[in-house]
DSSP file (Angstrom, degrees, kcal/mol; ACC not computed):
  #  RESIDUE AA STRUCTURE BP1 BP2  ACC     N-H-->O    O-->H-N    N-H-->O    O-->H-N    TCO  KAPPA ALPHA  PHI   PSI    X-CA   Y-CA   Z-CA
    1    1 A M              0   0    0      0, 0.0     5,-0.1     0, 0.0     0, 0.0   0.000 360.0 360.0 360.0 130.7  -20.6    9.5   84.6
    2    2 A P     >  -     0   0    0      0, 0.0     4,-1.8     0, 0.0     3,-0.4  -0.239 360.0-123.5 -59.5 146.7  -24.2    9.6   85.8
    3    3 A R  H  > S+     0   0    0      1,-0.2     4,-2.5     2,-0.2     5,-0.2   0.880 110.3  56.7 -59.4 -40.5  -26.4   12.2   84.1
    4    4 A S  H  > S+     0   0    0      1,-0.2     4,-2.3     2,-0.2    -1,-0.2   0.858 106.5  50.3 -62.1 -34.3  -27.3   13.8   87.5
    5    5 A R  H  > S+     0   0    0     -3,-0.4     4,-2.2     2,-0.2    -1,-0.2   0.879 109.2  50.7 -72.3 -36.9  -23.7   14.4   88.2
    6    6 A I  H  X S+     0   0    0     -4,-1.8     4,-2.3     2,-0.2    -2,-0.2   0.944 113.1  46.0 -63.1 -47.2  -23.1   16.0   84.8
    7    7 A N  H  X S+     0   0    0     -4,-2.5     4,-3.1     1,-0.2     5,-0.2   0.899 110.5  54.0 -62.1 -41.3  -26.0   18.3   85.3
    8    8 A G  H  X S+     0   0    0     -4,-2.3     4,-2.8     1,-0.2    -1,-0.2   0.914 109.8  46.4 -60.7 -43.2  -24.9   19.2   88.8
    9    9 A N  H  X S+     0   0    0     -4,-2.2     4,-2.6     2,-0.2    -1,-0.2   0.901 112.9  50.1 -65.9 -39.7  -21.4   20.1   87.6
   10   10 A F  H  X S+     0   0    0     -4,-2.3     4,-2.6     2,-0.2    -2,-0.2   0.927 113.0  46.1 -62.5 -45.2  -23.0   22.2   84.8
   11   11 A I  H  X S+     0   0    0     -4,-3.1     4,-2.7     2,-0.2    -2,-0.2   0.919 113.5  48.9 -65.4 -43.9  -25.3   24.0   87.2
   12   12 A D  H  X S+     0   0    0     -4,-2.8     4,-2.3    -5,-0.2    -2,-0.2   0.921 113.8  46.0 -61.1 -44.6  -22.5   24.6   89.7
   13   13 A K  H  X S+     0   0    0     -4,-2.6     4,-2.3     2,-0.2    -2,-0.2   0.908 112.7  50.3 -65.9 -41.3  -20.2   26.0   87.0
   14   14 A T  H  X S+     0   0    0     -4,-2.6     4,-2.7    -5,-0.2     5,-0.2   0.920 110.2  50.3 -62.2 -44.0  -23.0   28.1   85.6
   15   15 A F  H  X S+     0   0    0     -4,-2.7     4,-3.0     1,-0.2    -1,-0.2   0.921 110.2  50.2 -59.6 -44.2  -23.8   29.5   89.0
   16   16 A S  H  X S+     0   0    0     -4,-2.3     4,-2.2     2,-0.2    -1,-0.2   0.907 111.5  47.8 -62.6 -41.7  -20.1   30.4   89.5
   17   17 A I  H  X S+     0   0    0     -4,-2.3     4,-2.1     2,-0.2    -2,-0.2   0.937 114.6  45.5 -64.4 -46.2  -19.9   32.2   86.2
   18   18 A I  H  X S+     0   0    0     -4,-2.7     4,-2.8     1,-0.2     5,-0.2   0.910 111.9  52.3 -64.0 -42.2  -23.1   34.2   86.8
   19   19 A A  H  X S+     0   0    0     -4,-3.0     4,-2.3    -5,-0.2    -1,-0.2   0.908 109.4  49.5 -60.9 -42.1  -22.0   35.0   90.4
   20   20 A N  H  X S+     0   0    0     -4,-2.2     4,-1.3    -5,-0.2    -1,-0.2   0.902 111.8  48.4 -64.0 -40.6  -18.6   36.3   89.1
   21   21 A I  H  X S+     0   0    0     -4,-2.1     4,-1.8     1,-0.2     3,-0.4   0.933 111.9  49.1 -64.0 -45.7  -20.4   38.5   86.5
   22   22 A L  H  X S+     0   0    0     -4,-2.8     4,-2.9     1,-0.2    -2,-0.2   0.875 106.1  57.1 -62.9 -37.0  -22.8   39.9   89.0
   23   23 A L  H  < S+     0   0    0     -4,-2.3     5,-0.3     1,-0.2    -1,-0.2   0.839 110.0  45.4 -63.2 -31.2  -20.0   40.7   91.4
   24   24 A R  H  < S+     0   0    0     -4,-1.3    -1,-0.2    -3,-0.4    -2,-0.2   0.835 119.7  39.9 -78.2 -32.4  -18.4   42.8   88.7
   25   25 A I  H  < S+     0   0    0     -4,-1.8    -2,-0.2    -5,-0.1    -3,-0.2   0.921  99.8  74.5 -84.3 -47.6  -21.7   44.5   87.7
   26   26 A I  S  < S-     0   0    0     -4,-2.9     2,-0.9    -5,-0.2     0, 0.0  -0.475  90.2-114.0 -73.7 132.6  -23.4   45.2   91.1
   27   27 A P        +     0   0    0      0, 0.0     2,-0.3     0, 0.0    -1,-0.1  -0.542  56.8 149.7 -70.5 106.6  -21.8   48.0   93.1
   28   28 A T        -     0   0    0     -2,-0.9     2,-0.1    -5,-0.3     0, 0.0  -0.931  47.3-103.5-132.9 158.0  -20.4   46.3   96.1
   29   29 A T     >  -     0   0    0     -2,-0.3     4,-2.1     1,-0.1     5,-0.2  -0.349  33.0-112.1 -75.8 162.8  -17.4   47.1   98.4
   30   30 A S  H  > S+     0   0    0      1,-0.2     4,-2.4     2,-0.2     5,-0.2   0.851 119.1  56.1 -64.2 -32.9  -14.2   45.1   98.0
   31   31 A G  H  > S+     0   0    0      2,-0.2     4,-2.5     1,-0.2    -1,-0.2   0.898 107.0  48.4 -65.3 -40.3  -14.9   43.6  101.5
   32   32 A E  H  > S+     0   0    0      2,-0.2     4,-2.4     1,-0.2    -2,-0.2   0.902 112.0  49.3 -66.2 -40.5  -18.3   42.3  100.4
   33   33 A K  H  X S+     0   0    0     -4,-2.1     4,-2.1     2,-0.2    -2,-0.2   0.918 112.6  47.3 -63.2 -43.0  -16.8   40.8   97.2
   34   34 A E  H  X S+     0   0    0     -4,-2.4     4,-2.2     2,-0.2    -2,-0.2   0.900 110.6  52.0 -66.2 -40.3  -14.1   39.1   99.3
   35   35 A A  H  X S+     0   0    0     -4,-2.5     4,-2.4     1,-0.2    -2,-0.2   0.918 110.2  48.8 -61.6 -43.4  -16.6   37.8  101.8
   36   36 A F  H  X S+     0   0    0     -4,-2.4     4,-3.2     1,-0.2     5,-0.2   0.891 108.0  54.8 -64.1 -38.2  -18.7   36.3   99.0
   37   37 A T  H  X S+     0   0    0     -4,-2.1     4,-2.4     1,-0.2    -1,-0.2   0.924 110.5  45.0 -61.4 -44.2  -15.6   34.7   97.5
   38   38 A Y  H  X S+     0   0    0     -4,-2.2     4,-2.4     2,-0.2    -1,-0.2   0.900 113.6  50.7 -65.7 -39.8  -14.8   33.0  100.8
   39   39 A Y  H  X S+     0   0    0     -4,-2.4     4,-2.4     2,-0.2    -2,-0.2   0.939 112.1  46.7 -61.8 -46.9  -18.5   31.9  101.2
   40   40 A R  H  X S+     0   0    0     -4,-3.2     4,-2.8     1,-0.2    -2,-0.2   0.909 111.8  50.8 -63.1 -42.5  -18.6   30.5   97.7
   41   41 A D  H  X S+     0   0    0     -4,-2.4     4,-2.2    -5,-0.2    -1,-0.2   0.909 111.0  48.9 -62.1 -41.7  -15.3   28.7   98.2
   42   42 A G  H  X S+     0   0    0     -4,-2.4     4,-2.2     2,-0.2    -1,-0.2   0.906 112.3  48.6 -63.4 -41.2  -16.6   27.2  101.5
   43   43 A S  H  X S+     0   0    0     -4,-2.4     4,-2.3     2,-0.2    -2,-0.2   0.912 110.3  50.5 -65.4 -43.1  -19.8   26.1   99.8
   44   44 A E  H  X S+     0   0    0     -4,-2.8     4,-1.2     1,-0.2    -1,-0.2   0.901 111.6  48.0 -63.4 -40.4  -18.0   24.5   96.8
   45   45 A L  H  X S+     0   0    0     -4,-2.2     4,-0.6     1,-0.2     3,-0.3   0.903 110.5  51.4 -66.7 -39.8  -15.7   22.5   99.2
   46   46 A T  H >< S+     0   0    0     -4,-2.2     3,-1.0     1,-0.2    -2,-0.2   0.887 107.3  53.5 -64.6 -38.0  -18.7   21.4  101.2
   47   47 A R  H 3< S+     0   0    0     -4,-2.3    -1,-0.2     1,-0.2    -2,-0.2   0.789  97.9  66.3 -65.7 -26.9  -20.4   20.2   98.1
   48   48 A M  H >X S+     0   0    0     -4,-1.2     3,-2.4    -3,-0.3     4,-1.0   0.752  75.6 105.1 -66.7 -23.1  -17.3   18.1   97.2
   49   49 A V  T << S+     0   0    0     -3,-1.0     4,-0.1    -4,-0.6     6,-0.1  -0.406  91.0  14.2 -61.0 126.2  -18.0   15.9  100.2
   50   50 A G  T 34 S+     0   0    0      2,-0.4    -1,-0.3     4,-0.2    -2,-0.1   0.245 117.6  72.6  92.2 -13.5  -19.4   12.7   98.9
   51   51 A T  T <4 S+     0   0    0     -3,-2.4     2,-0.3    -4,-0.1    -2,-0.2   0.510  98.5  36.6-110.2  -6.5  -18.3   13.3   95.3
   52   52 A T  S  < S-     0   0    0     -4,-1.0    -2,-0.4     2,-0.2     0, 0.0  -0.841  75.7-119.4-135.8 173.7  -14.6   12.9   95.6
   53   53 A N        +     0   0    0     -2,-0.3     3,-0.1    -4,-0.1     2,-0.1   0.249  68.2 128.5 -97.5  11.0  -12.1   10.7   97.4
   54   54 A I  S    S-     0   0    0     -6,-0.2    -4,-0.2     1,-0.1    -2,-0.2  -0.403  77.4 -87.2 -67.0 144.9  -10.5   13.7   99.2
   55   55 A H     >  -     0   0    0      1,-0.1     4,-1.8    -2,-0.1     3,-0.3  -0.330  34.6-141.0 -58.7 123.7  -10.2   13.2  102.9
   56   56 A L  H  > S+     0   0    0      1,-0.2     4,-2.7     2,-0.2     5,-0.2   0.867  97.5  53.9 -55.7 -45.1  -13.5   14.5  104.5
   57   57 A V  H  > S+     0   0    0      1,-0.2     4,-2.4     2,-0.2    -1,-0.2   0.895 108.0  50.5 -61.5 -41.3  -11.8   16.1  107.5
   58   58 A C  H  > S+     0   0    0     -3,-0.3     4,-2.2     2,-0.2    -1,-0.2   0.915 111.9  47.3 -63.5 -43.9   -9.5   18.2  105.3
   59   59 A I  H  X S+     0   0    0     -4,-1.8     4,-2.6     2,-0.2    -2,-0.2   0.946 114.4  45.6 -63.2 -49.0  -12.4   19.4  103.1
   60   60 A L  H  X S+     0   0    0     -4,-2.7     4,-2.6     1,-0.2    -2,-0.2   0.879 112.0  51.9 -65.8 -37.0  -14.6   20.3  106.1
   61   61 A D  H  X S+     0   0    0     -4,-2.4     4,-2.2    -5,-0.2    -1,-0.2   0.918 111.6  46.6 -64.0 -43.1  -11.7   22.1  107.9
   62   62 A T  H  X S+     0   0    0     -4,-2.2     4,-2.1     2,-0.2    -2,-0.2   0.897 111.4  52.2 -65.7 -39.9  -11.0   24.1  104.8
   63   63 A S  H  X S+     0   0    0     -4,-2.6     4,-2.6     2,-0.2    -2,-0.2   0.929 108.5  50.9 -60.3 -45.3  -14.7   25.0  104.4
   64   64 A L  H  X S+     0   0    0     -4,-2.6     4,-2.9     1,-0.2     5,-0.2   0.921 108.5  51.5 -59.1 -44.2  -14.8   26.1  108.0
   65   65 A Q  H  X S+     0   0    0     -4,-2.2     4,-2.0     1,-0.2    -1,-0.2   0.899 110.7  48.8 -61.2 -39.8  -11.8   28.4  107.5
   66   66 A N  H  X S+     0   0    0     -4,-2.1     4,-2.3     2,-0.2    -1,-0.2   0.915 112.4  47.9 -65.4 -42.4  -13.5   29.9  104.5
   67   67 A Y  H  X S+     0   0    0     -4,-2.6     4,-2.5     2,-0.2    -2,-0.2   0.899 110.2  51.9 -66.0 -39.9  -16.7   30.5  106.3
   68   68 A Y  H  X S+     0   0    0     -4,-2.9     4,-1.9     2,-0.2    -1,-0.2   0.906 111.0  48.0 -62.4 -39.9  -14.9   32.0  109.3
   69   69 A E  H  X S+     0   0    0     -4,-2.0     4,-1.5    -5,-0.2    -2,-0.2   0.892 110.2  51.8 -67.4 -38.6  -13.1   34.4  107.0
   70   70 A A  H  X S+     0   0    0     -4,-2.3     4,-2.8     1,-0.2    -2,-0.2   0.897 108.4  52.2 -62.8 -39.3  -16.4   35.2  105.3
   71   71 A M  H  < S+     0   0    0     -4,-2.5    -1,-0.2     1,-0.2    -2,-0.2   0.882 106.8  53.1 -63.2 -38.2  -17.9   36.0  108.7
   72   72 A R  H  < S+     0   0    0     -4,-1.9    -1,-0.2     1,-0.2    -2,-0.2   0.856 118.9  34.7 -64.6 -34.3  -15.0   38.3  109.5
   73   73 A L  H  < S+     0   0    0     -4,-1.5     2,-0.2    -5,-0.1    -2,-0.2   0.784  97.9  88.6 -93.3 -30.4  -15.6   40.3  106.3
   74   74 A E     <  +     0   0    0     -4,-2.8   -42,-0.1    -5,-0.2   -43,-0.0  -0.505  41.4 174.6 -78.2 136.5  -19.4   40.2  105.9
   75   75 A I        +     0   0    0     -2,-0.2    -1,-0.1     5,-0.0    -4,-0.0   0.621  49.3  98.9-112.2 -20.5  -21.4   43.0  107.6
   76   76 A D     >  -     0   0    0      1,-0.2     4,-2.5     2,-0.0     5,-0.2  -0.567  64.0-147.7 -73.9 123.3  -25.0   42.2  106.3
   77   77 A P  H  > S+     0   0    0      0, 0.0     4,-1.8     0, 0.0    -1,-0.2   0.863  96.5  53.8 -60.4 -36.8  -26.9   40.3  109.0
   78   78 A Y  H  > S+     0   0    0      2,-0.2     4,-1.1     1,-0.2     3,-0.1   0.937 112.1  43.3 -64.0 -46.5  -29.0   38.4  106.5
   79   79 A D  H  > S+     0   0    0      1,-0.2     4,-1.6     2,-0.2     3,-0.3   0.888 111.2  55.5 -65.7 -38.7  -25.9   37.1  104.7
   80   80 A R  H  X S+     0   0    0     -4,-2.5     4,-2.8     1,-0.2    -1,-0.2   0.844  99.6  62.0 -62.1 -32.6  -24.2   36.4  108.0
   81   81 A S  H  X S+     0   0    0     -4,-1.8     4,-2.3     1,-0.2    -1,-0.2   0.894 104.5  46.9 -62.0 -38.7  -27.1   34.2  108.9
   82   82 A Y  H  X S+     0   0    0     -4,-1.1     4,-2.3    -3,-0.3    -1,-0.2   0.853 110.8  51.6 -72.4 -33.6  -26.4   31.9  106.0
   83   83 A I  H  X S+     0   0    0     -4,-1.6     4,-2.1     2,-0.2    -2,-0.2   0.944 112.1  46.6 -64.9 -46.4  -22.7   31.7  106.8
   84   84 A L  H  X S+     0   0    0     -4,-2.8     4,-2.3     1,-0.2    -2,-0.2   0.900 110.6  53.4 -61.4 -41.0  -23.6   30.8  110.4
   85   85 A Y  H  X S+     0   0    0     -4,-2.3     4,-1.9    -5,-0.2    -1,-0.2   0.924 109.1  48.4 -59.5 -45.2  -26.1   28.2  109.2
   86   86 A N  H  X S+     0   0    0     -4,-2.3     4,-1.8     2,-0.2    -1,-0.2   0.850 108.6  53.3 -67.0 -34.0  -23.4   26.6  107.0
   87   87 A I  H  X S+     0   0    0     -4,-2.1     4,-2.2     1,-0.2    -1,-0.2   0.909 107.9  52.2 -63.5 -40.8  -21.0   26.5  109.8
   88   88 A G  H  X S+     0   0    0     -4,-2.3     4,-2.3     1,-0.2    -2,-0.2   0.885 105.3  55.3 -60.5 -39.5  -23.7   24.7  111.8
   89   89 A L  H  X S+     0   0    0     -4,-1.9     4,-2.5     2,-0.2    -1,-0.2   0.908 107.6  48.8 -59.9 -42.2  -24.0   22.2  109.0
   90   90 A I  H  X S+     0   0    0     -4,-1.8     4,-1.9     2,-0.2    -1,-0.2   0.920 110.9  49.2 -66.6 -42.3  -20.4   21.4  109.2
   91   91 A H  H  <>S+     0   0    0     -4,-2.2     5,-2.6     1,-0.2     4,-0.3   0.875 110.3  52.3 -64.7 -34.9  -20.4   20.9  112.9
   92   92 A T  H ><5S+     0   0    0     -4,-2.3     3,-1.6     1,-0.2    -2,-0.2   0.937 108.4  50.4 -63.0 -45.6  -23.5   18.7  112.5
   93   93 A S  H 3<5S+     0   0    0     -4,-2.5    -2,-0.2     1,-0.3    -1,-0.2   0.844 109.5  51.7 -60.0 -34.1  -21.6   16.6  110.0
   94   94 A N  T 3<5S-     0   0    0     -4,-1.9    -1,-0.3    -5,-0.2    -2,-0.2   0.488 117.4-113.9 -81.3  -3.1  -18.7   16.3  112.5
   95   95 A G  T < 5S+     0   0    0     -3,-1.6     2,-1.4    -4,-0.3    -3,-0.2   0.621  74.8 135.6  79.1  12.4  -21.1   15.1  115.2
   96   96 A E     >< +     0   0    0     -5,-2.6     4,-2.4     1,-0.2    -1,-0.2  -0.608  23.0 166.8 -92.1  74.6  -20.5   18.3  117.2
   97   97 A H  H  >  +     0   0    0     -2,-1.4     4,-2.6     1,-0.2    -1,-0.2   0.840  68.0  53.0 -65.7 -37.5  -24.1   18.8  118.1
   98   98 A T  H  > S+     0   0    0      2,-0.2     4,-1.9     1,-0.2    -1,-0.2   0.931 112.7  44.8 -64.7 -44.6  -23.7   21.4  120.8
   99   99 A K  H  > S+     0   0    0      2,-0.2     4,-2.2     1,-0.2    -2,-0.2   0.906 112.2  53.1 -63.7 -41.2  -21.6   23.7  118.5
  100  100 A A  H  X S+     0   0    0     -4,-2.4     4,-2.5     1,-0.2    -2,-0.2   0.930 108.2  49.5 -60.6 -46.0  -24.0   23.1  115.7
  101  101 A L  H  X S+     0   0    0     -4,-2.6     4,-2.7     1,-0.2    -1,-0.2   0.899 108.7  54.3 -60.3 -40.1  -27.0   24.2  117.8
  102  102 A E  H  X S+     0   0    0     -4,-1.9     4,-2.3     1,-0.2    -1,-0.2   0.924 110.6  45.0 -59.5 -45.2  -25.1   27.3  118.9
  103  103 A Y  H  X S+     0   0    0     -4,-2.2     4,-2.2     2,-0.2    -1,-0.2   0.862 111.5  52.4 -70.7 -34.6  -24.5   28.3  115.2
  104  104 A Y  H  X S+     0   0    0     -4,-2.5     4,-2.3     2,-0.2    -2,-0.2   0.921 110.5  48.9 -64.8 -42.2  -28.1   27.6  114.2
  105  105 A F  H  X S+     0   0    0     -4,-2.7     4,-1.8     1,-0.2    -2,-0.2   0.928 111.2  49.5 -60.4 -44.8  -29.3   29.8  117.1
  106  106 A R  H  X S+     0   0    0     -4,-2.3     4,-1.0     1,-0.2    -1,-0.2   0.879 110.1  51.1 -63.6 -37.4  -26.9   32.5  116.0
  107  107 A A  H  X S+     0   0    0     -4,-2.2     4,-1.8     1,-0.2     3,-0.5   0.912 109.6  50.5 -64.3 -41.9  -28.2   32.3  112.4
  108  108 A L  H  < S+     0   0    0     -4,-2.3    -2,-0.2     1,-0.2    -1,-0.2   0.790 101.7  61.5 -69.9 -27.2  -31.8   32.5  113.6
  109  109 A E  H  < S+     0   0    0     -4,-1.8    -1,-0.2     1,-0.2    -2,-0.2   0.860 113.5  36.7 -63.3 -33.9  -31.0   35.7  115.7
  110  110 A R  H  < S+     0   0    0     -4,-1.0    -2,-0.2    -3,-0.5    -1,-0.2   0.728 135.5  20.1 -90.4 -24.5  -30.0   37.4  112.4
  111  111 A N     <  -     0   0    0     -4,-1.8     3,-0.3    -5,-0.1    -1,-0.3  -0.728  59.8-177.9-147.9  91.2  -32.6   35.8  110.2
  112  112 A P  S    S+     0   0    0      0, 0.0     2,-0.4     0, 0.0    -4,-0.1   0.569  78.2  71.9 -70.2  -5.9  -35.7   34.3  112.1
  113  113 A F        +     0   0    0      1,-0.1     3,-0.1    -5,-0.0    -5,-0.0  -0.381  63.2 113.9-105.0  53.4  -37.1   33.2  108.7
  114  114 A L    >>  +     0   0    0     -2,-0.4     3,-1.5    -3,-0.3     4,-1.3  -0.728  37.3 176.0-122.5  78.1  -34.6   30.4  108.2
  115  115 A P  H 3> S+     0   0    0      0, 0.0     4,-2.6     0, 0.0     5,-0.2   0.786  75.0  63.6 -60.8 -28.9  -36.7   27.2  108.4
  116  116 A Q  H 3> S+     0   0    0      1,-0.2     4,-2.3     2,-0.2     5,-0.1   0.830 100.9  52.4 -66.2 -28.8  -33.8   24.9  107.6
  117  117 A A  H <> S+     0   0    0     -3,-1.5     4,-2.3     2,-0.2    -1,-0.2   0.920 109.8  48.2 -69.7 -43.2  -32.1   26.0  110.8
  118  118 A F  H  X S+     0   0    0     -4,-1.3     4,-2.3     1,-0.2    -2,-0.2   0.925 112.4  50.3 -59.9 -43.4  -35.2   25.1  112.8
  119  119 A N  H  X S+     0   0    0     -4,-2.6     4,-2.4     1,-0.2    -2,-0.2   0.934 110.6  47.5 -61.2 -47.4  -35.4   21.8  111.0
  120  120 A N  H  X S+     0   0    0     -4,-2.3     4,-2.3     1,-0.2    -1,-0.2   0.865 110.4  52.7 -65.1 -35.3  -31.8   20.9  111.7
  121  121 A M  H  X S+     0   0    0     -4,-2.3     4,-2.7     2,-0.2    -1,-0.2   0.922 110.1  48.5 -64.0 -42.7  -32.1   21.9  115.4
  122  122 A A  H  X S+     0   0    0     -4,-2.3     4,-2.5     2,-0.2    -2,-0.2   0.899 110.4  51.3 -64.1 -40.3  -35.2   19.6  115.7
  123  123 A V  H  X S+     0   0    0     -4,-2.4     4,-2.8     2,-0.2    -1,-0.2   0.922 111.4  47.3 -63.3 -43.9  -33.3   16.8  114.0
  124  124 A I  H  X S+     0   0    0     -4,-2.3     4,-2.7     2,-0.2     5,-0.2   0.942 112.0  49.8 -62.6 -46.8  -30.4   17.2  116.4
  125  125 A C  H  <>S+     0   0    0     -4,-2.7     5,-2.6     1,-0.2     4,-0.5   0.899 114.4  45.2 -60.2 -40.1  -32.7   17.3  119.4
  126  126 A H  H  <5S+     0   0    0     -4,-2.5     3,-0.5     3,-0.2    -1,-0.2   0.920 112.9  51.3 -66.8 -43.5  -34.4   14.2  118.3
  127  127 A Y  H  <5S+     0   0    0     -4,-2.8    -2,-0.2     1,-0.2    -1,-0.2   0.899 121.7  30.5 -62.6 -43.1  -31.2   12.4  117.5
  128  128 A V  T  <5S-     0   0    0     -4,-2.7    -1,-0.2    -5,-0.2    -2,-0.2   0.333 110.2-118.2-101.0   7.2  -29.6   13.1  120.9
  129  129 A R  T   5 +     0   0    0     -4,-0.5     2,-0.2    -3,-0.5    -3,-0.2   0.900  58.4 157.1  59.4  45.4  -32.9   13.1  122.7
  130  130 A L      < -     0   0    0     -5,-2.6    -1,-0.2    -6,-0.2    -2,-0.0  -0.640  49.2-107.8 -95.8 156.8  -32.6   16.7  123.9
  131  131 A S        -     0   0    0     -2,-0.2    -1,-0.0     1,-0.1    -5,-0.0  -0.670  29.0-128.0 -75.7 138.4  -35.4   19.0  124.9
  132  132 A P              0   0    0      0, 0.0    -1,-0.1     0, 0.0    -7,-0.0   0.758 360.0 360.0 -64.5 -23.5  -35.9   21.6  122.2
  133  133 A L              0   0    0      0, 0.0    -2,-0.0     0, 0.0    -3,-0.0   0.387 360.0 360.0-125.7 360.0  -35.7   24.5  124.7
């Protein structure tokens, strides 16, 4: 197994352990905890793309469902912006550029300081030869 993959798994596992500890310590509502759990599950599934032989469509579909559930539960606009951004990433991966742009715009409405959303929008516009505005 490549060294980078071992480190990546170690870092991912460490993050998950720390996140679980923080969720128990920090005073948050049960809805916020549940929203974070769905967000984390969606992120973990998205990271699996390219590292396993599991069918890509199945992983991305499950990730989308987790992100949609996180959106339903999350109330903080800043946190919602990252969920929307990640939904946009999945639509970009699926080649659904119009949907991806919509989710990037929605993420930027909640968090205008999200440079990766601006970057991905520019890449899509360049790729499909669209005008940026």
